N, C-alpha and C positions, 0 to 999 in steps of 0.2 A: 102275678107276680107267679111265676111261671115253680117247678117246683126246682128245680136244681138251684133258682134262689133261694127257695130253705131249705135245705140240707146239703153238712159241708160234710167230703170224705176229705181226707187228706190224713196219709200215716203219721206225721209228722203231729198229731192231735188224738192221742188217746188208741197209736196205731191204726187210723183207718176205722173206729168207727162211725160209721152216722154221726151224726152229729147237731141242731138247731142253729141254723150259721148261725155267726159271733158270738157262740157260745163254745162251753166243754158236756154239755149237756144231750145224751146221747135219744136222738130218736124216740130210741126200743122207754126207755127211759118216761117216757111221755104216754106210754100205749100201758106201761107197766100199773100206774099206777093210775089210769081211767080204770084199768081193771080192775085192783085194791080198790073198788069204790070211793077216791076218790073225786075232788068238781075240780075241775078245772079249775077253781080261786085256790083249791088251795098248791095244787102243783105249783102254779103261779107264783103263791107265794112260802114255797118251799125251793123257788128256783128263780132267783132273782132276773136274774139276767134272761131269759127266754117274759116277751113280753105275751098277752095272753091273745092279743092279736097274731104274732106271729107259732104259738098251738093253736088258736082259732083253721091259723089259714091249712095248719098241715095238714087237719083234720080235719079238714072241708078237699084237702087234696085229695086225700085218702079212702073218701068218701066217692069222689069222682073217679077216682083206679080202679077201687074197688063194681062198682055201678060197668063202668066202661069194658072189663075183662065177661059182667055178668053178662050183660051180651049180646058176647062172638059166642 
């Protein structure tokens, strides 16, 4: 799954805020929950429209992107 399959940006959805595809949950919310020491399970419980698999894929893509930038 590519990044564009994970994240949607649509001016009609939350004013174009990047959201987890198929939901109205901002991607930033996932990171904010984890930064505030919530577990991934707690995040998914709070946002049942996001599957654990989707959240994990977003985190994996983010990790890959950061590692790629670090290698430049």
